[in-house]
Each structure stands twice: as C-alpha cells, then as structure tokens.
N, C-alpha and C positions, 0 to 999 in steps of 0.2 A: 464549439458546436458547429461542425462542418456539415450542414444540411443544405447547402447551396453549392453547385458546381457548374463551371462554364467550360465549354469546348468551342471548337471553331463553328460559330453560327448557331449554337444551341445553348440553352440554359436548363439545368435540371434542379428542381427544388423538391424537398422531401416532405411528405406528410407522415402520419403515424404508421401507416401500413402500405403506402404507395409512393412512387416517385413520378413526378409530372415533368414532361419535357415540352419546351416551347422554343420556337425558332426566334432568332434575333435579327430581323430584317435590317435594322439600322447598323448592325455590326458586320454584315456580310459585304465583301467587296464585289464589285460588278464583274470581275473576271472569273470568280469561282462558279463552277457548274457542277451538275450532278455527276458528270463523268470523271471529275477530279476526285471523287470519293466522298463528297459531301451530300448527305441525304436531305431532301427538302423537309421531311417531317419524321419525327421519332415517336413511336407510341408510348403511352404511359405504362409503367411497370408496377403491377399490383401484387401484394403478398397477403391480402386480407384473408384468403381461404386457408393459407398455411399457418397464420399466426393467431387465428381466433382462439384456438385452444391454449396456446402459449401465453396469451395476453402480452405479447411483445410489441416493441416499437422500434423504428429506425433510429440508430444512433448517429451514423455519419454516412456520407456517400462520396464517390469520386468518379469522374468521367475522364476517359482517355482524351488526348488532345485532338484526335481525328473524330471523336464522337461515336466510335463504333464499339466501345466497351464501357461497362459501368460496373462498379463494385459497391455493394451495399452491406453494411454491418448492422446487426440488430442488438437489442438489449439482452438477449439470452445467449450471447457469445457466438452467434452465427455469422458466417462470412460467405457471401455469394457473389460470383462474377458472371455476367451475362454479356453476350455479343449480339450485334445486330445481324439479322439474317433476312435477306430479301426473298420473299416467296412469290407466289403467283398473284401479282397485283397488290401485295401488302408487305409490310415490314413487321417482323416480330423479334422479340428478345429471346435468345436461346441460351439457357444456363450451361456454362462450360466448367464451373468449379463451385463446389459446395463443401464447406468444412466448418469446424468449430475452433475458436481460439480459447486459450486458457483464461484470459480476462476479457472484460468488455473493451471494445475498441473505441478510440476517441478521435482518430484521424486516419484517413486513407489518402494515398497519392500514387498516381501512375507516373512513371518516367515519361519524358517527351516522346521517346520512340515506342512506348508501349510494351517494352520487354520485361519490365519489372513492375510489380505492385508492392509498395511499402506501406506499413501501417504501424500505428502507435497504440499501445493498450493502456488501460487505466493504471496498471502497475508501474508504468514508466519504462518499458522496454520496446525496442523497435524490431519488427519482423519483416521478412521479404518473401515474395513468391516470384519465381521465374516463369515467364510465359513464352512458349515457343512461337516461331514465326507463323506457323499454321494455326496457332491458338488451340491446338489439341493436346500438346504435351505441356503439362503444367506441373511444376515441382511441388513438393510438400512445403508446408509452412516452416520457415527456418528463422531462428532468432539470430540477428546480426549484431546487435549492440545493446548495451545498458550502461547507465551512469551510476555513480555512487549515490546520486540523488534522483528524484523523480524528473524525467524528461518532460518538459512542458510543450515543446514544439520542435520541428525539424524541417529540413528541406533537402531532397536528394537530387543529384545531377549526374546522369550517366555520361554527359558530355565531358565533365571535369573529373569523372570517377571519384566523386567526393560526396559525403553526406555531412551536413552541418546540423548539429543539434544543440539545444540550450536546455538548462535545467534550473531548478529552484535554488541552487547553491552558487549563483552568480557566474557560472562558467558557460562558455561557448566552445564546443569541441568539434574539431574537423578530423574526419576519419576517411579511410578509403572506402569506396563503394564498388562491389557489394561486400568485400572483405573488410568489414568495419572494425575488426579486432586490431588492425594496423592504424594506430593513432598518429596523425601528422602533427598536430599541435593544438594549442588552446588560445582563445582570445579572452583576455582578462581585462575588463575595464568597468564592469558594473559592480555596484555595491549592494544590490538587492536581487531578488529572483528575476530571471530573464523570462519574459512571457512569449516572445515570438522573434523569428529571424526571417529575412527575405534576401534572396540572392538576385542582384540586379545587374544588367549590362547596359551601359550608356555610351552614346556617341557624343563627343564634345569637340567643338571647334575652338582652337586657340586664337591668339591675336593675328597670326599669319594665315588664318582660315584653313589650316591643316587639320584633318580629321583624326581624332584619337579614340581608339576603342578602350574603354575602361570597364572594369568589373568591380562592383561594390557589394558589401554585405551590410545590411541595415538591421539593427537589433533594438529592442525596446524592453525596459524593465517594468516591474509592477507599479513603480511610482511615476512613470511617464518620462524616463530619461532615454532619449534616442541617441544612438552612437552609430556613426558611419565609418566603416572599415575599408581600407584599400585591399581588395582581394586579388590583385595582380601580383603582389609581392609573394615570394616563396615563403611557405609556412614552415618554420622550424621551431619546435619547442613551444615555449610560452611567449605570447606576443601581447604587449600592453600598449602599443603605439596605434592610435587611431587617427582618422582624418580630423574629425571634430565631433562634438557632442552638444546636445541641447536638452533643456528641461521644458517640456511642453506646458507644464503647470505654471511656469512663469509668464507664458503668453496668454493662457486662459484666465478666466475669472475665478474668484474664490469659491465658486460653486463646485469646482473640481478638486478642491484642496484635499479632501479626505477620500476621494474616489480612487479606485484602482483601475489600471488599464486591463481591459478584458480581451481584446483582440486587436491585431494590426494587419492591414493589407496594404501593399505598396506596388507601384508600377512606375515605369519610365516613360516620359513623354517629352521627346526632344532632348534637351540638355537639363531637364528638371525631373525630380522624383516627387511623385504624388503619394502621400501617406494618409490613409484613413484609419482613425482610431475610435474604438468604443470603450465606454467606462462602465463599471459595475454600479448599479443603483441609479444610473442617469438615463433618461429617455432622449439622449442626444448623441450625435456622432460628429466628429470633427475631421476636416480635411486640411492637411498642411502641404505647402509647396517648399521643396528644398532645391535651391539653386546650387548646382555642384561647383560651378566656376568660382562663385563668391562665397561659398559655404555659408549661405544665409538661409534661414527658415522663416516662414510667415504663415499665418492662418488664412486659408483661402475661403473656407465655408464652414459654418456651424449650423446644422439643421436639427430640428426637434421632430420626433416621431411619436407614435401613439403607445409604444410599449418599450420596456427596457431590455427585451430580448431581440437583439439586432444582429443579423448575419450579413456580412459584406463580401463582395467579390468583384475584382476588376475583370473586365472583358479582355480577352487576349488581343494584343496588338492594337489596343485603342484605350483612350483615357475615359472610358465609360464605367461608372460604378453602379453595380446592382445592389439594392438594399432589400432584404427579405425579412419580413416581420411575421413570424408564425402565429403569434398570439392575436393578431388583428382579424384575419390574415390579409397581407398585402405584399405586392412586389413593386418597387419603385426603382427609378434610375436617375443618375446625375452625371453631368459632364461639364467640363470647364466652360464658364460663361453663364451657366444657369445660377440663379439666385435661390432656387428652391428645388426640392425633389419633384420629379415628374411621375405621375401615375403611369404604369406600363400597361398599355392596351393589350399586350399579348397574353396576359393572364386574366381571363374572365372566369372567376371562380363560380363553380356550380355549388349547389347546396351540399352535395356529397363531399366535394373538395374542402369546403369551409369546415365541416365537422371533422374531417380527417386531419387537416392542418392545425386546427385549434387543439385537438387531442395531442398532437406532437408538442405544441407549446407547453401544455400542462405537464407532459412527461419530462421535459427538459428544464423545468424550473429549478431543481437542485443544483444545476450547473452554474447558476448565477450567483452562488455564494462567494464572497471575496476570498482570495487565497489566504490573507492574513488571518481572517476569522477561522478558516478551516484549520490552519496550523495552531492557532490559539486553543481551539476546542480539543485538538489532539493532545497538546501539551497538558491542558487542564485535566483531561481524562487520565493521563499517566500519573500526574501528581495525586489525584484523588485515589487512584488504585494503590500507589505506594503508601499513602497515609493509612488507608484501610488495612493494608497488609500488615503494617507495623502494629496497629491496634489489635488486630486479630491474633498476631503472634504473642503480644504481651498478655492479652486476656487468657489465651490458651495455656501459657506457661503458669499463670497464677492459679487457674482452675486445676491444672495438673498438680501443682503443689498442694492444693487443698485436698484433691482426691487421694494422694499418697498419704497425707496425714490422717484422713478419715479411715482409710483401709488399715493403716498401721495400728491405729487406736482400737478399731473394732476387732482385728484379728488377735491382738495381744491381750485383750481383756480376759480375765479368768472368771471369778465368781461375780464380782461387781465391777462396774465401769470405773476406770482409773480417774481420780480427781483431776489429773492433769489433762485429760482428753478434751473436756469442754473448754478449758483455758486455751489449749492449742488451737481449737477451731476458732475461738474468738480472736486470737492474735492473728491468725492467717487471714481471717475475713477483714480485720481492720487494716491489714496491709493493702487491701485493694482500694485504689483511689476511686472516689465516686465518679469523677469526671471520666476517667478511663473506662469504668464499668458501663456508663451510659453510652459512650461512643462505641464500645465494643459490642454491647448488646444490640445497638442499632445496626452495626455492620454485619453481625451474625444473624440478624432477624429475630432476636429473642425479645420477649416483652420487657419493658422497662420497669425497674423496681420503684416502689412508692418513695416519694421524697420526704416522708415523715421523719422527724428527728427523734423518735422514741429510742431511748437507750436500751429498753428491754428487748427490742427486736434485734439488736446486734448480737445478743447471745443465742438467738435461734439459729438453727442450721440453714444454710442456703437452700434454694429450691432444687439444687442439683441432687438427684437421687443416688444413693449408694447401691451399687450392684455387687452381688456375691462374686468373688473372683473365681476364675476357672481352676479346675483341679490340676491341670497340667502345668501350672505356673508355680513358682516358689511361694508366692503370696497365698495361692489357693491351698497348697499343701500345708502351710503353716496354719491356715484357717481351719482346715479339717482336723489337724493334730490337736490344736487348742480346744476345738469343740468337743473332741473325745475326752480330753482331760477335764473339762468343765463338768461333763456328765458324771465322770467317776468321782469327782470331788463332791458333787451334789448328793450322789447316792452313798457316799461314805466309804467307797471301796478303796480309795487311796488317801493316805494322809499327806498333807503338804510338808515338804522337807524344810526345816528351819534354815535360813541362810546363814552361812558362816561369815564372820567379819574379821577383817585384818586388825591386828593390834595397833599397827602404826597409823594407817589411813582410815580404818573403819569401813572400807568398801567391801562389797560382797565378793567372796572368793569362789572359784570353781574348783572342781576336783583335779587331782594330778593327771588322771586319764584325759579329761577334757583339755588340759593344757598341752599334753602331747599331741592330741588330735589337731589342735589349733596350729601348733608349730609345723606339723606335717602339711597342713593345708597351705600355710604361708610359703613353705619351700616349693610346693607344687606350682603355686601361682608365679613365683619368681622364675622357675624353669620355663613355664609357658611364655612369660614375657620375653625371656632371652631367646626362645625359639622363634617367636614372632618377629623380634628385632633383627635377627641374623637370617637373611634371605640368601638361599643358594640358587645357582642357575636352574636347577631342576624345579625348585618351587616357583621361580619366575616363569618358566615355561608352562607350568601347570596353571598359573594365574592367567597367562595370555590365552591358553587354550580354553579355559572356562569362560573368559570374556568373549572370545569368538563364538563359542557355542551359544551363549546367551544372545549375542547379536543375530546369529543365524536363526534362532527360534523367533526372535522379534521380527526378522525379515519375512519368515514364513507366515507369521501373524499378519503382517502388512499385506502380503500377496493375497491371503485369504480375504482380507477386507476389500481389496480391489476387485477380486474375481467373483467371490460368492458371499454376498452380505447375509444371506439367509442362514448359513452355517457359521458365520463369524460371531465371536463373542468378545466383548470388551475385557481386556486384562490390563490393569494399571501398571504392573511391573514391566510388561513388554512395551507399553507406550512410553514409560520413563526411559527405557533402554534406547528406544528409537530417537527420542528427543536429545538424549545425552550424546549419541554418536551420529547425529544428523550431518555434522561437518566433516566426518571421517571418510575420506575418499577411498581408503583401502578397504573398509568394511562395507560402505554403501556407495555404489558407483552412480554414474549420472542417470541411468535409466531408473534405478530404484529411488534416486533422489526426487525425480519428477513425480513418482508415485507417492513418495513421502510428503511432498508439497501439498498434494491434494488431501492427504490424511490430516496434515497440520491445519489446513484450512477448515476442516470439519470439526476440529477440537473446540470445545466451548468451556467457559468458566475460568477458574483461576489458572489452570495449566496453560491456556491460550495467552493470558496476560503475562504470566511469568516467562513464557518463551519469548514474547515480544520484547520485554525489558532486557532479558539476557542477550538476545541477538543484537538489540540496538546498542547496548554497552560495548559489545565486541566490535561493531562497525565503527563506533566513535573512537575506541582505542586505536584501531587500525589507521583511521584517518589522521588522528592526532600524532601517531608515531611516524607518519610520513609515507605510508603505503608499503609496498613490497620491498622497497629499498632499505627499510629499517627493520631489523629482526627483533627489536625490543618489544614489539607488540605481541610476539608469539603466535601470530596468525598469518597463514599463507594467503596468497591471492585467491586461490580456489575456495578456501574456507570463507574468506571475506565476501566473495561473490555469492556463495550460498546463504550466508547470514543476511546479506542485503536483500536477496530475493524473499527470504522469510519475513523480514521487516516490512518490505513494501507490500507484501500480500496481507499480513495481519493488520498493518496500520491503515489499510484501505477501507476497513469497515467503519 
C-alpha cells in the first residue's frame, strides 16, 4: 500500500480522490533555496470530478526525487503523470501522460534522475515508461520483466543499471535495467516468500579510520527473517552466500509469533542501518538497528498506533520516519532519540480531507489479508473445484447409462413392454450410490431426493424425463420404424414371423441374406479402420490445412469480439479452438495473444476453472523439469511464459 511518498523537502499522502502535499521544514537543509529547483509549496492534486462516475480510488502514488513530477495509479487501471508548472504567481500540476494498464497497479517508482517510471501490477509483472529530458516525449508502456511466480516488491537503480525483484517463491532476481530480460543472477537464502528488498549504500570506518564505501542489499521474508547481502561482489549465476541473517521474531514478544511481515522500509544513518517493519493484524510498528561492523541487530523502538493500516516512509538523507494512518486519519513522525511518535503539525486535516482519507482506508482494507491466508483460500478453491468436477463427471456418466437403457427399452418394445425393461431400470438405478447422488445433485443444483427407505420407490422411474429421439439419429430412425411395425401388428395387417431356432444351441437364427449383409458390413468396417490407421502425406497435409482453417475462423471470431461486440455471437466450438491453441506461437502471434488474454479474462464458469487448472499443471511440469534446459517437459519458454500469464490473470480473482 504505497499511498505515502517523500521527495526533497516535500511529503505527499493520498486520499481516496486527492493527493495532499505538505512541506517538511525539519527536513530541509539551510543551504537549499528556491533557485536550486526546490519549490516552497506544492498545491494539492484532486481527481474528484473525474472519478465521481467511475467510483474509483487511488491505489498508489510516487513522487520524483526533485519533487517536480508525480505519478498516480487508480483502481480502474488508470495511470497519470503530472509535472509542476509555475504560472503567474501560482504553481499548478500539468498532466503530461495519461494511459491505462492491463491490471491494477500496486507500486510506482521514479528513478533518481527522473528518466524512467517503473511500476508493478497486481498480476506480478513490472513495466516501465521512458520520460524525455524535456518531459514532452514519453514512451509507451513496456513490459520489462516477469517472474515464474508473483513479484511482491522490487527496486530499480539506473546508477547501477540493475533492477532487483523478489517473489513469493523465495527468490531474489537481479536483472539489467531497462533491458531486464538479461538476468545477471539470483540470491537464494530465504525459505519462505520474500516480502520486500532495499538497496543501501553505507560508509564504514575501519580500525585505521580509513573510509570504505559499501553497498548492501537487505531482504525480509513473510516470517520475519532479515538477510543482509554484500552487493559489491560481482553477481554470477546463483548466489547463496550472505553476510548474516536474523529472525526478528526471536527478538520480539510472543504477540508476533503468528503475525506476518506486511512491509519493510530501511535507510542508512552513519554506519548503521535502520529498519522499520509492520505486521498484519498488529497495531504496532517496530524499528530495528543493524550495526554493520559487528553484524549485530537490536530493537530500538516499538510503538503502538490507532489502526492496523500503517504506511511508513523514511525521509531522504535523514533518519526521520513518517507514519501515515489513513483510517484515523493521522500523520506522525519519529527520529532516533524519541521514545514515542510525534504528531506532525504540518498536516492540519480539514473536514473534507478527513472524509476523503477515511474513504481511502476503507477501500484498501482487502490488502491487509495475510499472504498465507490468500494462498490457502486459493488452494482450497482449487480442491473444491476438482472434487465437484469429479462428482459431476461421475453422475453424468451414470445418468447417461440410464438414458441409453431407457431409450433402448422404449424403442425396441413391440406390442407390450418387455418384462426385462423394468428390471433393467431397477438395476441401473440401484447402481447409483446414494452419497454420490446427493453430492452430485447439490453440485448440479438439482433438488435432493427424499431419504425414505421405501423399497417400492426403488422400482419407480427416476425424475429424469424421457424425450423422444430425433429422427436424424439412428435411435430416432429405429424408434419410427418400430412404431410403424407396432401399428401394423395392432391392426392385423402383418403377421409376426415365428423365430427359427438352432438345433444345437437353441438361439434365434437369421436368414441367409441377413448373414451376407452382416458379413459385408464387417468387411467395410475393417477397410475403414485400415484406411484411418494408414496416414499418407497428403492426408496429413489436409488435416493440417483444416486445423489452420479452424484456427483462422476462431481468430476472426476473436477479432469481432474485440472490435464489435454488438454483432458478435458466442460460439462454443470457436472458443474451445482458441483455448486449445492459445500457446501455439505459429498460429497465434503476440498481438493476437494480448487480445486473447482479455477474452480469457471475460470467460466465466467451468471453462474458466478448467483453463486455470490446465495452465497451472503446465507451469508446474515446466518448473519441475528444470525450465528450458530440459526438453522432457515438452514446453518451450514462450509457451511457459504464456501459460504463466494466464495463470496469474485467472488466479487473481
């Protein structure tokens, strides 16, 4: 929840539809002046008129280091960049970029020179926008990286030309920036999901008072394990060597035993690292001090606040921590030496601001759900779906068997119903297990049968109604033929032929003509089987051409859905063809795949869940097989990337 941003001398905190700016007099140095580019006051940025109809709210904000640009992301996938423009005696925010992202954004970050804006979406991918020096030429949104799992946080540095990202699968990845497809290496030391990372530069004096410039990477897991990495060493491949690690829950009381780390903010003060942590379900924040020279950690301060929604941010180049509480609302600050939080006099809330900020706190309540609970809910939903699917398949097969028996008995009946028909119905119905029937009827939404144990009711027909078969089917033709025979027999126009019996076995015999016809039919069937088994190159080409033709028809169906919904009509076969070939790069290129992603996101019901299960199994097989280096999985890297995008999109709901 990045609703608080700090620049040189300014703090920006978000409400539901507005961003409020306040100067930080205790953070400004005495040498900075307005001629150096620092503005004495920044106006508030309001979006209430634009978002009234949308019922949207601010998701996250970011301010450039010089305080002259701000980026705001909303809950309806909107992204806007504004710059400060000095007019005649006043300062205004001028919009310079306005676009929409595919998914909701959860983090924004400007690089220190202001040339790039990077952002992370809810699907777990990182995007970037290049901003020109005159701030007029702004590039389009470009995806620069994505993990095999959901990215939880990242930090980008144009000085090092690196972007460091962490995910829920215990990995920290270091890539080039902005060309993040070039992976430099991985940091592997955590055993649980990594929540956040921070890149720190520290100056340390050794025993001879010589100054050393060191660069460190600090990471924290969901269970509160902090790891300090030496980031001056060259990164090659997989690195498992770290400086040291600590478990903060061993330092804290038992109150934090079941709590998860929600956020981490870190800064360097002298030769020490100050780390601020918040926990889910706790109305407390903890500040730790790490001494780099002795590799020691200790708890500096533990303070309690009025709500469990806590947003922290360190002020640049100083050890001052701002604490933003949207649900109260309140803005407080802390610095070393203080035993408690200090109310910040720079934020005098008006009634309008209080209503706006409290509305933001209500809108961001779902983000406070612990990560383990979210993962457990997702896995439970998958298990429930798979169990329901098995029950539905089982009951449908049993009902299908009953339908076939009923139709067969009704169509083959001549003058009087066969005595074996009722017994067949009874045996088929008794095969249905009562427990399976109850579960299946509940899954299918059918009314439950009464639990009475009357044996007479077992001989009755089920509530499933028999329908007359269509005439264009073999069952329908047989039904019509037997119906005509019954009429002729009842009227006495035709005499029934007495069946001839064999002397040896006593079974009914057919005529010689019928035997010849049956032999001819068997020969024809054998020829057809041989023809289907022996495939020629010409037949293979025809099959490939027909498959391509079906895919092209499905693509035109997809394009019509994207361009003109009024004339578009749902077709099950074409949707199945699209889902079957969604990973085929030869038939569906990247542009069409982006269109197909939007279509898959609109699918509802069983097709959506079946697609999620299929793609997730493909992703799992690829990762178990060892990635692109092992061909046993049968999946290429491009297919894997597409499957991962579909899984992240569908699993997000």
